[in-house]
Each structure stands twice: as structure tokens, then as C-alpha cells.
N, C-alpha and C positions, 0 to 999 in steps of 0.2 A: 608278739604275734599280731599281724594286721587284722583289724576287726571292722574294716569299712571299705566301701566301694566308691564313695563320693564324699566331698567336703562341703560343708555349709558354714560360711563365716558371717557372724553377726556384727555389723559395723566395721567394714573393712577399711574405710578411709583410703589412704594411699599406700597401704601395706603391700610391698612387692615380693615378699618371701614366697608367695604361692607360684611365682614365675621363676624362682631362683633355686629353692631348696629341693634337691632331688627327691627326698621323701614325699614332698607335696606335689611335685610337678607331674607325677605319674598318674594322678587322679583328676577327674573333672572337678572343678571348683566353682561354687556358686556363692553369691554374697547378697546380703540385704543391707542397704544403707540409705538413710534419709536423704543424703547428699549425692545420690547416684548421678544426677545430671552434671553436677559440678565436677565430680571425680572423672567422668568420661571426658569432659571438656578439658581438664588439666592434662590427661593423657594425650588427647588430640593436639593440644597446643605444644606439648613437649615432643611430639612425633614418636610416642611410645605406644606399645600395644601390651595388653594383658590378656591372658587366656581366661581370666575369671569372668564369669557371667554375672553381672551386677544388676539387681533390680531395686527399685525404690520401695522403701517400706519404713514405717514408724515402728520401732521395736516395742513401743508401749501398746500398740494397737494392731498387732498382726492379724488377728482374727477378723477384724472389721474392714481391713484394707486390701483384701484379696491378694495378699503377697504370695500365697502358695500357688495360686493360679498363674501368676507372672513367672514364678520359678519354673513351674512345669512347662510353660511356653518356651522357656530357654533350654529345656532338656532335662531338668531335674526330675528324678524319679522318687516319689515319696516312699516307695516300697524297698528301695535299695538301702543297704546298711550305710549309715551316714555318720561322719565325724563332724560334730558341731564345735566350732571354735568361737569364743567370745572373750576378747582381750580389751580391757580398759573401759568398755561401754557400760559395764555393770555399776561403775562408780556414779554414774549420772542419773540412774533410775533408783527408785525406792526398792527396798528388799522385796516388797510384795509385788511390784511391777516386774522385777527380774524373774521371780518365781512363776508369776502368771505367764510370762513369755515362754519360759522353758517348759512349763506344763502343756501349753498349747502346742508347742513343737513336738513334745513327746506323744501327744494324742494324734497328731496328723502326719508325722514322718517316722521313719525307723532309725532312731538314734541308738547307735551301738558304742559310741565313744564321745567323750566331751572333754574339752580343755578350756580353762578360763581363769581369770583372776578376780579376786574379791577383796574389798577392804575389810580389815579385821576390826570388828566393833569394839573389842576389848581395849584397843589402843586409844580409841576416841573417848571411851567412858572411864578410863583410868586416870583419876585426878592426880595420882602420884607418879605417873609415867615420867621417866627421866628426860624425855624430849617433849613434854607437854607444851611448853611455850612455842616450840617450833611447829608442832601440830596445829595449835590454835592459830598461828600466823598463816599457815598454809590454807586452813579452812576459811579464814577471813578474806584472803586474797582471792580465792576461788569464788566465794560468794559475791564479792564486789565486781568480779569480772563477768558474772552471769553464768558461770560454769560450776555451780555449786555441787559438791559431792553429796549424794543422798543415800546411796546403798551401803549399809554397814551390816556385816554378817558375823555370826558366832560359829566357831568351828564345829561344835556339836550339831547345830542347826543345819549346817551345810551337809554334813555327813548323812544325817537323817533324811534330808530332802532328796539327795541323789540315790541313796539306797532304797528308801521306802516309796517315794513319789515317782522317781524316774526309773526304778527297777534296774539300776546299774550295780554290778556285783563287786567291783573293786574300786577303791578310791585312793589316790596318792596325793598328799598335801605337803607343800614346802613353803616356808616363809621367803619373802623377797630377799631378805638379808642372807639367808642360807644359799640361795641361788647365786646372788652377786658375789658372795665370798668364794664360791667355787670357780668363778671366772676372773675375778680381779684381786689385786693385793689388798685393797682396802674397801670396806663397805661404806658407801656414801649416802645411802638412803636410810630411812628409819627402818631398822631391820625387821620388825614385826608388823609393818604397816599393811602388807598385802599377802593373802594366801594365793599361791599358785596351785591349781587343782587339775588333775587329770583323772577321769574315771571311765571305766569300760565294763 
């Protein structure tokens, strides 16, 4: 059952599915991204258009940067039921920063559905994990590149957060490997690396 009237994407980048997937194209879509100017320039250079209304904003500091005012100026309605989508960006913020951002949005807009992905803390803390060497290599490469992963989450912690702090009533969680196995013959990622979450 549909539970939203508009969509808000946190960190959209060059994601084009909001212009292509019928389930998403029937709604007004808004996005917050620190690289808003660069994203719009790339679309212009490629002679492409997007229906997504993108505003500049630092996801670590939404409250102080007047992002909500800029969204409203683009037509966003804080009172309408909103589907918030956050894919990938949670990796680069600390867990406390991620939760601070979501709690701010919960206080200021009407979130009725959420979808996102989160790094599984147990994978990174398990010294006996069968892919421990690969995990350490990935973390080292990312740190050296300046794109260090910072946000690691516990399954129980996430469920409590969305149920108790965000007042969402139902949560569905699947591991990355489970999703990939349903689509491809062979799982090529670390199967338990990422939680995919949808709640409403």
C-alpha cells in the first residue's frame, strides 16, 4: 500500500531512477546534495533533464544550513507524507551524525516511509570473519583515498531507532548478499556487509 505523496532523496548524486522507474516517476521528487551545482552542470553538459528538484545541503548540518527553506521554495511540502530515501551516503557519516540527521527530518517533515542502506558493524568487528582480510583491505583503500567509511550499525540498534525514535511501525531488513543472490547466479560482494532497510 502506498504511504507517501512525495519523495525526498538524501545525497542523490547522478542517480537517474527517479526519472525512469514508473513507481517513482508518478511523484514529485526532491533531493539534498552537497554537490548540487556540479550535478546540475553535468546534466546541462550532457543535454539531459531531470524532474528532481535538487537543493544544496550538507547532510551533517541540515538544521544550520536552511535546507528546509530551500526545499520549500522548490515546492516541497513538509506536511505531506514523505518517502525518504538514503542510499550509500550513510557510509561516510558517523552513526551519531546519521541519526542526528534522521531525527531532525523526523521533527520537521512528515516521514511515513524510509528506505536506506547501512554498513553492518558486526562484519567489521568480527576478527574471525571469513573475509576479514578483504574487509581490512577495502577499509585501508577507502581511508587512503579520503573516502573513509565511518558509519557502522548494529541490527538491533537500527530497529530500535526506527521504531522508537522515528515512530515507524514496520521494518524490513535484508542483507546485501540476500538481495544479490535473488538477482544474480553468484554473489560477488561480502554477503553480510550491508543492511538494506525499508520501514513505514
